[in-house]
All heavy atoms as TSV, in Angstrom:
chain	resi	resn	atom	element	x	y	z
A	1	MET	N	N	0.846	-1.179	0.000
A	1	MET	CA	C	0.000	0.000	0.000
A	1	MET	C	C	0.896	1.247	0.000
A	1	MET	O	O	1.891	1.299	0.698
A	1	MET	CB	C	-0.879	0.005	1.244
A	1	MET	CG	C	-1.824	1.167	1.283
A	1	MET	SD	S	-2.998	1.017	2.624
A	1	MET	CE	C	-2.365	2.248	3.714
A	2	ASP	N	N	0.521	2.219	-0.764
A	2	ASP	CA	C	1.270	3.467	-0.835
A	2	ASP	C	C	0.659	4.513	0.086
A	2	ASP	O	O	-0.538	4.501	0.354
A	2	ASP	CB	C	1.270	4.010	-2.266
A	2	ASP	CG	C	2.035	3.111	-3.217
A	2	ASP	OD1	O	2.899	2.356	-2.751
A	2	ASP	OD2	O	1.771	3.176	-4.423
A	3	MET	N	N	1.518	5.418	0.565
A	3	MET	CA	C	1.082	6.512	1.436
A	3	MET	C	C	1.376	7.840	0.752
A	3	MET	O	O	2.376	7.971	0.054
A	3	MET	CB	C	1.852	6.499	2.752
A	3	MET	CG	C	1.621	5.336	3.632
A	3	MET	SD	S	2.545	5.592	5.178
A	3	MET	CE	C	2.289	4.031	5.962
A	4	THR	N	N	0.517	8.802	0.994
A	4	THR	CA	C	0.806	10.163	0.542
A	4	THR	C	C	1.806	10.776	1.522
A	4	THR	O	O	2.086	10.201	2.578
A	4	THR	CB	C	-0.467	11.024	0.499
A	4	THR	OG1	O	-0.962	11.179	1.832
A	4	THR	CG2	C	-1.527	10.418	-0.410
A	5	THR	N	N	2.326	11.933	1.193
A	5	THR	CA	C	3.289	12.578	2.089
A	5	THR	C	C	2.646	12.924	3.430
A	5	THR	O	O	3.279	12.809	4.476
A	5	THR	CB	C	3.889	13.840	1.449
A	5	THR	OG1	O	2.836	14.713	1.051
A	5	THR	CG2	C	4.751	13.488	0.261
A	6	HIS	N	N	1.379	13.315	3.411
A	6	HIS	CA	C	0.682	13.649	4.665
A	6	HIS	C	C	0.459	12.399	5.518
A	6	HIS	O	O	0.625	12.438	6.736
A	6	HIS	CB	C	-0.649	14.344	4.381
A	6	HIS	CG	C	-0.493	15.713	3.830
A	6	HIS	ND1	N	-0.101	16.780	4.595
A	6	HIS	CD2	C	-0.633	16.194	2.576
A	6	HIS	CE1	C	-0.028	17.861	3.851
A	6	HIS	NE2	N	-0.332	17.530	2.608
A	7	GLU	N	N	0.096	11.294	4.872
A	7	GLU	CA	C	-0.085	10.042	5.607
A	7	GLU	C	C	1.242	9.547	6.172
A	7	GLU	O	O	1.304	9.071	7.314
A	7	GLU	CB	C	-0.688	8.975	4.695
A	7	GLU	CG	C	-2.109	9.254	4.288
A	7	GLU	CD	C	-2.603	8.335	3.195
A	7	GLU	OE1	O	-1.781	7.780	2.442
A	7	GLU	OE2	O	-3.839	8.177	3.092
A	8	ALA	N	N	2.310	9.682	5.394
A	8	ALA	CA	C	3.638	9.266	5.857
A	8	ALA	C	C	4.086	10.117	7.044
A	8	ALA	O	O	4.646	9.600	8.012
A	8	ALA	CB	C	4.646	9.356	4.719
A	9	ALA	N	N	3.826	11.420	6.978
A	9	ALA	CA	C	4.189	12.310	8.084
A	9	ALA	C	C	3.424	11.932	9.348
A	9	ALA	O	O	3.997	11.892	10.446
A	9	ALA	CB	C	3.917	13.760	7.704
A	10	ALA	N	N	2.146	11.639	9.223
A	10	ALA	CA	C	1.337	11.245	10.373
A	10	ALA	C	C	1.819	9.912	10.941
A	10	ALA	O	O	1.897	9.738	12.165
A	10	ALA	CB	C	-0.129	11.149	9.982
A	11	TYR	N	N	2.176	8.979	10.077
A	11	TYR	CA	C	2.666	7.674	10.518
A	11	TYR	C	C	3.980	7.827	11.283
A	11	TYR	O	O	4.161	7.236	12.343
A	11	TYR	CB	C	2.849	6.752	9.314
A	11	TYR	CG	C	3.270	5.350	9.679
A	11	TYR	CD1	C	2.328	4.403	10.058
A	11	TYR	CD2	C	4.612	4.977	9.664
A	11	TYR	CE1	C	2.709	3.123	10.403
A	11	TYR	CE2	C	5.003	3.701	10.009
A	11	TYR	CZ	C	4.047	2.779	10.375
A	11	TYR	OH	O	4.431	1.504	10.721
A	12	LEU	N	N	4.901	8.623	10.742
A	12	LEU	CA	C	6.186	8.828	11.408
A	12	LEU	C	C	6.013	9.557	12.744
A	12	LEU	O	O	6.702	9.250	13.722
A	12	LEU	CB	C	7.144	9.593	10.495
A	12	LEU	CG	C	7.653	8.813	9.287
A	12	LEU	CD1	C	8.431	9.724	8.345
A	12	LEU	CD2	C	8.501	7.630	9.704
A	13	ALA	N	N	5.091	10.511	12.798
A	13	ALA	CA	C	4.825	11.225	14.042
A	13	ALA	C	C	4.253	10.263	15.091
A	13	ALA	O	O	4.660	10.289	16.258
A	13	ALA	CB	C	3.864	12.376	13.802
A	14	PHE	N	N	3.333	9.407	14.690
A	14	PHE	CA	C	2.731	8.440	15.599
A	14	PHE	C	C	3.782	7.460	16.121
A	14	PHE	O	O	3.744	7.056	17.282
A	14	PHE	CB	C	1.597	7.680	14.900
A	14	PHE	CG	C	0.916	6.676	15.770
A	14	PHE	CD1	C	0.030	7.079	16.754
A	14	PHE	CD2	C	1.172	5.323	15.621
A	14	PHE	CE1	C	-0.591	6.145	17.574
A	14	PHE	CE2	C	0.554	4.386	16.430
A	14	PHE	CZ	C	-0.329	4.797	17.406
A	15	ALA	N	N	4.740	7.106	15.263
A	15	ALA	CA	C	5.799	6.166	15.646
A	15	ALA	C	C	6.873	6.822	16.503
A	15	ALA	O	O	7.763	6.140	17.010
A	15	ALA	CB	C	6.421	5.557	14.397
A	16	GLY	N	N	6.816	8.143	16.649
A	16	GLY	CA	C	7.785	8.844	17.472
A	16	GLY	C	C	9.081	9.188	16.755
A	16	GLY	O	O	10.073	9.522	17.396
A	17	TYR	N	N	9.092	9.113	15.431
A	17	TYR	CA	C	10.294	9.437	14.653
A	17	TYR	C	C	10.471	10.957	14.635
A	17	TYR	O	O	9.530	11.686	14.354
A	17	TYR	CB	C	10.150	8.903	13.226
A	17	TYR	CG	C	11.386	9.071	12.391
A	17	TYR	CD1	C	12.427	8.159	12.473
A	17	TYR	CD2	C	11.527	10.141	11.522
A	17	TYR	CE1	C	13.568	8.302	11.709
A	17	TYR	CE2	C	12.668	10.291	10.752
A	17	TYR	CZ	C	13.682	9.363	10.858
A	17	TYR	OH	O	14.815	9.512	10.109
A	18	THR	N	N	11.681	11.436	14.966
A	18	THR	CA	C	11.930	12.874	14.986
A	18	THR	C	C	13.134	13.227	14.127
A	18	THR	O	O	13.995	12.389	13.861
A	18	THR	CB	C	12.189	13.380	16.424
A	18	THR	OG1	O	13.316	12.707	16.954
A	18	THR	CG2	C	10.976	13.180	17.304
A	19	VAL	N	N	13.159	14.466	13.698
A	19	VAL	CA	C	14.271	15.030	12.943
A	19	VAL	C	C	14.613	16.381	13.559
A	19	VAL	O	O	13.798	16.983	14.258
A	19	VAL	CB	C	13.922	15.205	11.443
A	19	VAL	CG1	C	13.709	13.866	10.776
A	19	VAL	CG2	C	12.709	16.085	11.256
A	20	LYS	N	N	15.825	16.839	13.299
A	20	LYS	CA	C	16.202	18.172	13.775
A	20	LYS	C	C	15.559	19.211	12.873
A	20	LYS	O	O	15.495	19.045	11.663
A	20	LYS	CB	C	17.710	18.331	13.773
A	20	LYS	CG	C	18.377	17.473	14.810
A	20	LYS	CD	C	19.836	17.757	14.905
A	20	LYS	CE	C	20.428	16.873	15.990
A	20	LYS	NZ	N	21.842	17.124	16.181
A	21	ARG	N	N	15.098	20.293	13.471
A	21	ARG	CA	C	14.444	21.362	12.720
A	21	ARG	C	C	15.357	22.568	12.683
A	21	ARG	O	O	15.634	23.185	13.711
A	21	ARG	CB	C	13.114	21.714	13.369
A	21	ARG	CG	C	12.152	20.570	13.314
A	21	ARG	CD	C	10.834	20.964	13.901
A	21	ARG	NE	N	9.887	19.873	13.730
A	21	ARG	CZ	C	8.626	19.979	14.016
A	21	ARG	NH1	N	8.149	21.096	14.495
A	21	ARG	NH2	N	7.831	18.962	13.844
A	22	ARG	N	N	15.810	22.908	11.504
A	22	ARG	CA	C	16.742	24.024	11.351
A	22	ARG	C	C	16.066	25.371	11.554
A	22	ARG	O	O	16.595	26.246	12.215
A	22	ARG	CB	C	17.355	24.007	9.954
A	22	ARG	CG	C	18.281	22.865	9.723
A	22	ARG	CD	C	18.911	22.988	8.364
A	22	ARG	NE	N	19.485	21.710	7.968
A	22	ARG	CZ	C	19.822	21.420	6.755
A	22	ARG	NH1	N	19.657	22.283	5.788
A	22	ARG	NH2	N	20.346	20.249	6.471
A	23	ARG	N	N	14.918	25.541	10.974
A	23	ARG	CA	C	14.264	26.858	11.008
A	23	ARG	C	C	13.747	27.243	12.381
A	23	ARG	O	O	13.881	28.373	12.809
A	23	ARG	CB	C	13.114	26.902	10.009
A	23	ARG	CG	C	13.591	26.858	8.586
A	23	ARG	CD	C	12.458	27.004	7.635
A	23	ARG	NE	N	12.937	26.872	6.270
A	23	ARG	CZ	C	12.167	26.680	5.232
A	23	ARG	NH1	N	10.869	26.595	5.394
A	23	ARG	NH2	N	12.686	26.581	4.041
A	24	VAL	N	N	13.117	26.288	13.061
A	24	VAL	CA	C	12.518	26.618	14.357
A	24	VAL	C	C	13.311	26.073	15.525
A	24	VAL	O	O	13.005	26.367	16.671
A	24	VAL	CB	C	11.054	26.117	14.437
A	24	VAL	CG1	C	10.192	26.845	13.445
A	24	VAL	CG2	C	10.976	24.623	14.244
A	25	GLY	N	N	14.333	25.282	15.250
A	25	GLY	CA	C	15.145	24.712	16.322
A	25	GLY	C	C	14.475	23.525	16.970
A	25	GLY	O	O	13.291	23.270	16.787
A	26	GLY	N	N	15.239	22.780	17.714
A	26	GLY	CA	C	14.708	21.622	18.416
A	26	GLY	C	C	14.526	20.424	17.513
A	26	GLY	O	O	15.133	20.313	16.464
A	27	GLU	N	N	13.671	19.528	17.951
A	27	GLU	CA	C	13.358	18.317	17.200
A	27	GLU	C	C	11.858	18.134	17.123
A	27	GLU	O	O	11.121	18.627	17.960
A	27	GLU	CB	C	13.981	17.095	17.870
A	27	GLU	CG	C	15.484	17.063	17.812
A	27	GLU	CD	C	16.057	15.765	18.355
A	27	GLU	OE1	O	15.288	14.888	18.780
A	27	GLU	OE2	O	17.282	15.641	18.361
A	28	GLY	N	N	11.431	17.389	16.124
A	28	GLY	CA	C	10.018	17.096	15.966
A	28	GLY	C	C	9.819	16.144	14.807
A	28	GLY	O	O	10.766	15.803	14.099
A	29	PRO	N	N	8.588	15.709	14.602
A	29	PRO	CA	C	8.328	14.793	13.491
A	29	PRO	C	C	8.492	15.513	12.151
A	29	PRO	O	O	8.295	16.729	12.063
A	29	PRO	CB	C	6.878	14.358	13.717
A	29	PRO	CG	C	6.285	15.448	14.530
A	29	PRO	CD	C	7.392	16.003	15.366
A	30	PRO	N	N	8.871	14.787	11.110
A	30	PRO	CA	C	9.020	15.424	9.803
A	30	PRO	C	C	7.662	15.845	9.240
A	30	PRO	O	O	6.658	15.179	9.468
A	30	PRO	CB	C	9.654	14.332	8.942
A	30	PRO	CG	C	9.296	13.059	9.610
A	30	PRO	CD	C	9.192	13.368	11.071
A	31	SER	N	N	7.656	16.944	8.530
A	31	SER	CA	C	6.419	17.425	7.919
A	31	SER	C	C	6.236	16.756	6.554
A	31	SER	O	O	7.151	16.125	6.025
A	31	SER	CB	C	6.475	18.938	7.740
A	31	SER	OG	O	7.481	19.266	6.792
A	32	ALA	N	N	5.061	16.931	5.995
A	32	ALA	CA	C	4.794	16.402	4.655
A	32	ALA	C	C	5.718	17.051	3.638
A	32	ALA	O	O	6.177	16.397	2.698
A	32	ALA	CB	C	3.326	16.641	4.287
A	33	GLU	N	N	6.033	18.312	3.834
A	33	GLU	CA	C	6.957	19.015	2.934
A	33	GLU	C	C	8.352	18.411	3.009
A	33	GLU	O	O	9.030	18.250	1.991
A	33	GLU	CB	C	6.997	20.503	3.282
A	33	GLU	CG	C	7.720	21.350	2.284
A	33	GLU	CD	C	7.053	21.387	0.916
A	33	GLU	OE1	O	5.824	21.291	0.832
A	33	GLU	OE2	O	7.794	21.501	-0.081
A	34	THR	N	N	8.797	18.062	4.199
A	34	THR	CA	C	10.106	17.417	4.370
A	34	THR	C	C	10.135	16.077	3.642
A	34	THR	O	O	11.117	15.749	2.970
A	34	THR	CB	C	10.420	17.204	5.864
A	34	THR	OG1	O	10.446	18.470	6.508
A	34	THR	CG2	C	11.737	16.489	6.065
A	35	ILE	N	N	9.077	15.319	3.742
A	35	ILE	CA	C	9.015	14.022	3.082
A	35	ILE	C	C	9.026	14.195	1.565
A	35	ILE	O	O	9.659	13.422	0.844
A	35	ILE	CB	C	7.796	13.226	3.575
A	35	ILE	CG1	C	8.010	12.892	5.056
A	35	ILE	CG2	C	7.595	11.964	2.755
A	35	ILE	CD1	C	6.850	12.271	5.746
A	36	LYS	N	N	8.371	15.245	1.071
A	36	LYS	CA	C	8.404	15.534	-0.361
A	36	LYS	C	C	9.834	15.831	-0.818
A	36	LYS	O	O	10.280	15.352	-1.863
A	36	LYS	CB	C	7.495	16.710	-0.693
A	36	LYS	CG	C	7.358	16.955	-2.169
A	36	LYS	CD	C	6.604	18.207	-2.562
A	36	LYS	CE	C	5.520	18.663	-1.679
A	36	LYS	NZ	N	4.857	19.888	-2.142
A	37	VAL	N	N	10.572	16.585	-0.013
A	37	VAL	CA	C	11.979	16.881	-0.331
A	37	VAL	C	C	12.790	15.596	-0.327
A	37	VAL	O	O	13.639	15.385	-1.199
A	37	VAL	CB	C	12.551	17.915	0.663
A	37	VAL	CG1	C	14.053	18.044	0.518
A	37	VAL	CG2	C	11.870	19.263	0.476
A	38	TRP	N	N	12.542	14.713	0.645
A	38	TRP	CA	C	13.256	13.437	0.679
A	38	TRP	C	C	12.994	12.631	-0.583
A	38	TRP	O	O	13.884	11.951	-1.077
A	38	TRP	CB	C	12.854	12.634	1.906
A	38	TRP	CG	C	13.362	13.178	3.208
A	38	TRP	CD1	C	14.312	14.149	3.387
A	38	TRP	CD2	C	12.957	12.791	4.509
A	38	TRP	NE1	N	14.509	14.386	4.722
A	38	TRP	CE2	C	13.700	13.564	5.440
A	38	TRP	CE3	C	12.041	11.873	5.001
A	38	TRP	CZ2	C	13.550	13.438	6.817
A	38	TRP	CZ3	C	11.890	11.747	6.362
A	38	TRP	CH2	C	12.636	12.516	7.267
A	39	CYS	N	N	11.783	12.698	-1.118
A	39	CYS	CA	C	11.464	11.986	-2.368
A	39	CYS	C	C	12.269	12.567	-3.529
A	39	CYS	O	O	12.811	11.818	-4.347
A	39	CYS	CB	C	9.978	12.070	-2.679
A	39	CYS	SG	S	8.937	11.099	-1.585
A	40	THR	N	N	12.343	13.884	-3.615
A	40	THR	CA	C	13.085	14.500	-4.715
A	40	THR	C	C	14.583	14.257	-4.582
A	40	THR	O	O	15.293	14.222	-5.583
A	40	THR	CB	C	12.816	16.013	-4.821
A	40	THR	OG1	O	13.203	16.653	-3.601
A	40	THR	CG2	C	11.350	16.288	-5.109
A	41	GLN	N	N	15.075	14.063	-3.347
A	41	GLN	CA	C	16.488	13.777	-3.117
A	41	GLN	C	C	16.823	12.298	-3.297
A	41	GLN	O	O	17.978	11.922	-3.266
A	41	GLN	CB	C	16.899	14.204	-1.712
A	41	GLN	CG	C	16.911	15.686	-1.498
A	41	GLN	CD	C	17.227	16.057	-0.050
A	41	GLN	OE1	O	17.176	15.228	0.858
A	41	GLN	NE2	N	17.558	17.318	0.155
A	42	GLY	N	N	15.803	11.466	-3.424
A	42	GLY	CA	C	16.029	10.037	-3.623
A	42	GLY	C	C	16.101	9.218	-2.350
A	42	GLY	O	O	16.438	8.040	-2.397
A	43	LYS	N	N	15.777	9.808	-1.208
A	43	LYS	CA	C	15.794	9.049	0.048
A	43	LYS	C	C	14.618	8.072	0.115
A	43	LYS	O	O	14.688	7.065	0.809
A	43	LYS	CB	C	15.769	9.988	1.245
A	43	LYS	CG	C	17.045	10.805	1.363
A	43	LYS	CD	C	17.035	11.700	2.572
A	43	LYS	CE	C	18.323	12.497	2.634
A	43	LYS	NZ	N	18.360	13.372	3.804
A	44	PHE	N	N	13.542	8.388	-0.575
A	44	PHE	CA	C	12.401	7.496	-0.762
A	44	PHE	C	C	12.172	7.374	-2.260
A	44	PHE	O	O	12.401	8.322	-3.002
A	44	PHE	CB	C	11.112	8.050	-0.135
A	44	PHE	CG	C	11.087	8.050	1.360
A	44	PHE	CD1	C	10.705	9.174	2.049
A	44	PHE	CD2	C	11.424	6.928	2.082
A	44	PHE	CE1	C	10.664	9.188	3.431
A	44	PHE	CE2	C	11.393	6.930	3.470
A	44	PHE	CZ	C	11.003	8.070	4.135
A	45	THR	N	N	11.695	6.221	-2.684
A	45	THR	CA	C	11.386	6.062	-4.105
A	45	THR	C	C	9.925	6.405	-4.353
A	45	THR	O	O	9.172	5.620	-4.881
A	45	THR	CB	C	11.676	4.629	-4.578
A	45	THR	OG1	O	10.903	3.730	-3.775
A	45	THR	CG2	C	13.135	4.288	-4.491
A	46	GLY	N	N	9.553	7.577	-3.938
A	46	GLY	CA	C	8.184	8.036	-4.136
A	46	GLY	C	C	7.943	8.384	-5.593
A	46	GLY	O	O	8.832	8.813	-6.309
A	47	ALA	N	N	6.724	8.155	-6.020
A	47	ALA	CA	C	6.337	8.476	-7.386
A	47	ALA	C	C	5.329	9.610	-7.356
A	47	ALA	O	O	4.407	9.611	-6.544
A	47	ALA	CB	C	5.734	7.257	-8.059
A	48	ARG	N	N	5.514	10.554	-8.233
A	48	ARG	CA	C	4.606	11.698	-8.288
A	48	ARG	C	C	3.415	11.323	-9.168
A	48	ARG	O	O	3.569	10.997	-10.337
A	48	ARG	CB	C	5.342	12.891	-8.865
A	48	ARG	CG	C	4.641	14.168	-8.636
A	48	ARG	CD	C	5.552	15.300	-9.015
A	48	ARG	NE	N	4.903	16.547	-8.690
A	48	ARG	CZ	C	5.425	17.715	-8.871
A	48	ARG	NH1	N	6.629	17.816	-9.396
A	48	ARG	NH2	N	4.775	18.790	-8.555
A	49	LYS	N	N	2.241	11.378	-8.600
A	49	LYS	CA	C	1.012	11.014	-9.306
A	49	LYS	C	C	0.086	12.216	-9.404
A	49	LYS	O	O	0.004	13.016	-8.485
A	49	LYS	CB	C	0.271	9.885	-8.567
A	49	LYS	CG	C	1.074	8.638	-8.393
A	49	LYS	CD	C	1.259	7.927	-9.697
A	49	LYS	CE	C	2.039	6.645	-9.443
A	49	LYS	NZ	N	2.408	5.963	-10.623
A	50	SER	N	N	-0.563	12.322	-10.485
A	50	SER	CA	C	-1.589	13.350	-10.748
A	50	SER	C	C	-1.160	14.749	-10.308
A	50	SER	O	O	-1.848	15.420	-9.553
A	50	SER	CB	C	-2.927	12.964	-10.126
A	50	SER	OG	O	-2.858	12.957	-8.726
A	51	GLY	N	N	0.008	15.155	-10.752
A	51	GLY	CA	C	0.445	16.523	-10.498
A	51	GLY	C	C	1.195	16.724	-9.205
A	51	GLY	O	O	2.402	16.689	-9.178
A	52	ARG	N	N	0.483	16.917	-8.110
A	52	ARG	CA	C	1.122	17.332	-6.859
A	52	ARG	C	C	1.206	16.236	-5.800
A	52	ARG	O	O	1.816	16.430	-4.777
A	52	ARG	CB	C	0.361	18.514	-6.291
A	52	ARG	CG	C	0.360	19.712	-7.221
A	52	ARG	CD	C	-0.479	20.834	-6.709
A	52	ARG	NE	N	-0.021	21.260	-5.402
A	52	ARG	CZ	C	-0.629	22.149	-4.652
A	52	ARG	NH1	N	-1.731	22.710	-5.078
A	52	ARG	NH2	N	-0.157	22.483	-3.480
A	53	VAL	N	N	0.569	15.106	-6.023
A	53	VAL	CA	C	0.498	14.065	-5.000
A	53	VAL	C	C	1.661	13.087	-5.159
A	53	VAL	O	O	1.881	12.534	-6.225
A	53	VAL	CB	C	-0.833	13.286	-5.098
A	53	VAL	CG1	C	-0.877	12.157	-4.089
A	53	VAL	CG2	C	-2.008	14.227	-4.894
A	54	TRP	N	N	2.415	12.904	-4.082
A	54	TRP	CA	C	3.497	11.921	-4.050
A	54	TRP	C	C	2.986	10.671	-3.357
A	54	TRP	O	O	2.334	10.751	-2.323
A	54	TRP	CB	C	4.687	12.454	-3.267
A	54	TRP	CG	C	5.482	13.463	-3.999
A	54	TRP	CD1	C	5.249	14.805	-4.042
A	54	TRP	CD2	C	6.632	13.235	-4.795
A	54	TRP	NE1	N	6.194	15.421	-4.818
A	54	TRP	CE2	C	7.065	14.481	-5.289
A	54	TRP	CE3	C	7.358	12.105	-5.139
A	54	TRP	CZ2	C	8.177	14.616	-6.112
A	54	TRP	CZ3	C	8.466	12.238	-5.945
A	54	TRP	CH2	C	8.851	13.487	-6.422
A	55	LEU	N	N	3.300	9.505	-3.911
A	55	LEU	CA	C	2.953	8.238	-3.283
A	55	LEU	C	C	4.235	7.492	-2.953
A	55	LEU	O	O	5.098	7.304	-3.814
A	55	LEU	CB	C	2.078	7.395	-4.216
A	55	LEU	CG	C	0.700	7.975	-4.516
A	55	LEU	CD1	C	-0.037	7.089	-5.503
A	55	LEU	CD2	C	-0.107	8.130	-3.246
A	56	ILE	N	N	4.358	7.083	-1.710
A	56	ILE	CA	C	5.559	6.424	-1.215
A	56	ILE	C	C	5.165	5.032	-0.724
A	56	ILE	O	O	4.196	4.892	0.023
A	56	ILE	CB	C	6.167	7.226	-0.046
A	56	ILE	CG1	C	6.427	8.655	-0.501
A	56	ILE	CG2	C	7.443	6.586	0.453
A	56	ILE	CD1	C	6.146	9.666	0.547
A	57	PRO	N	N	5.911	3.997	-1.116
A	57	PRO	CA	C	5.606	2.654	-0.613
A	57	PRO	C	C	5.690	2.612	0.913
A	57	PRO	O	O	6.639	3.116	1.509
A	57	PRO	CB	C	6.685	1.770	-1.242
A	57	PRO	CG	C	7.155	2.532	-2.444
A	57	PRO	CD	C	7.009	3.982	-2.076
A	58	SER	N	N	4.693	2.014	1.532
A	58	SER	CA	C	4.649	1.976	2.998
A	58	SER	C	C	5.828	1.193	3.572
A	58	SER	O	O	6.267	1.470	4.691
A	58	SER	CB	C	3.328	1.385	3.481
A	58	SER	OG	O	3.164	0.075	2.984
A	59	ASP	N	N	6.373	0.230	2.816
A	59	ASP	CA	C	7.536	-0.522	3.301
A	59	ASP	C	C	8.727	0.395	3.535
A	59	ASP	O	O	9.486	0.198	4.481
A	59	ASP	CB	C	7.941	-1.600	2.299
A	59	ASP	CG	C	6.884	-2.687	2.171
A	59	ASP	OD1	O	6.039	-2.804	3.082
A	59	ASP	OD2	O	6.914	-3.426	1.166
A	60	GLU	N	N	8.898	1.399	2.691
A	60	GLU	CA	C	10.008	2.333	2.856
A	60	GLU	C	C	9.827	3.222	4.090
A	60	GLU	O	O	10.788	3.525	4.787
A	60	GLU	CB	C	10.171	3.206	1.615
A	60	GLU	CG	C	10.717	2.436	0.443
A	60	GLU	CD	C	11.192	3.356	-0.648
A	60	GLU	OE1	O	11.654	4.464	-0.341
A	60	GLU	OE2	O	11.113	2.941	-1.797
A	61	ILE	N	N	8.603	3.614	4.353
A	61	ILE	CA	C	8.328	4.422	5.544
A	61	ILE	C	C	8.595	3.590	6.796
A	61	ILE	O	O	9.236	4.061	7.736
A	61	ILE	CB	C	6.867	4.924	5.539
A	61	ILE	CG1	C	6.588	5.764	4.294
A	61	ILE	CG2	C	6.561	5.704	6.809
A	61	ILE	CD1	C	7.368	7.035	4.205
A	62	LYS	N	N	8.156	2.350	6.796
A	62	LYS	CA	C	8.379	1.470	7.950
A	62	LYS	C	C	9.866	1.190	8.144
A	62	LYS	O	O	10.338	1.106	9.268
A	62	LYS	CB	C	7.598	0.178	7.779
A	62	LYS	CG	C	6.111	0.388	7.867
A	62	LYS	CD	C	5.343	-0.875	7.600
A	62	LYS	CE	C	3.846	-0.590	7.617
A	62	LYS	NZ	N	3.069	-1.770	7.255
A	63	ARG	N	N	10.608	1.071	7.053
A	63	ARG	CA	C	12.045	0.837	7.136
A	63	ARG	C	C	12.767	2.050	7.730
A	63	ARG	O	O	13.776	1.920	8.409
A	63	ARG	CB	C	12.595	0.540	5.737
A	63	ARG	CG	C	13.939	-0.103	5.742
A	63	ARG	CD	C	14.395	-0.567	4.370
A	63	ARG	NE	N	13.333	-1.015	3.518
A	63	ARG	CZ	C	13.134	-0.603	2.266
A	63	ARG	NH1	N	13.943	0.284	1.736
A	63	ARG	NH2	N	12.144	-1.056	1.546
A	64	LYS	N	N	12.229	3.235	7.486
A	64	LYS	CA	C	12.840	4.467	7.997
A	64	LYS	C	C	12.846	4.488	9.531
A	64	LYS	O	O	13.799	4.974	10.134
A	64	LYS	CB	C	12.077	5.683	7.450
A	64	LYS	CG	C	12.671	7.005	7.788
A	64	LYS	CD	C	13.905	7.259	6.966
A	64	LYS	CE	C	14.387	8.680	7.154
A	64	LYS	NZ	N	15.645	8.901	6.470
A	65	ILE	N	N	11.803	3.966	10.142
A	65	ILE	CA	C	11.728	3.971	11.605
A	65	ILE	C	C	12.434	2.772	12.206
A	65	ILE	O	O	12.575	2.698	13.418
A	65	ILE	CB	C	10.291	4.098	12.116
A	65	ILE	CG1	C	9.433	2.941	11.642
A	65	ILE	CG2	C	9.693	5.413	11.749
A	65	ILE	CD1	C	8.048	2.925	12.218
A	66	GLY	N	N	12.867	1.870	11.358
A	66	GLY	CA	C	13.755	0.824	11.744
A	66	GLY	C	C	13.338	-0.347	12.458
A	66	GLY	O	O	13.869	-1.017	13.163
């Protein structure tokens, strides 16, 4: 099953996965925008569907939290 960037962000937040936040400082869960950047950088093999929606395999999201 594939997840959108918003679903992936919610899943990572629920799992307690955090990243450092440069702009606001501290740590927190990654945003949907951060996940979109990770897709464009190749950290996830997300596919862009219907214009603005990114779909990421759920196995990759689960692997990220280890």
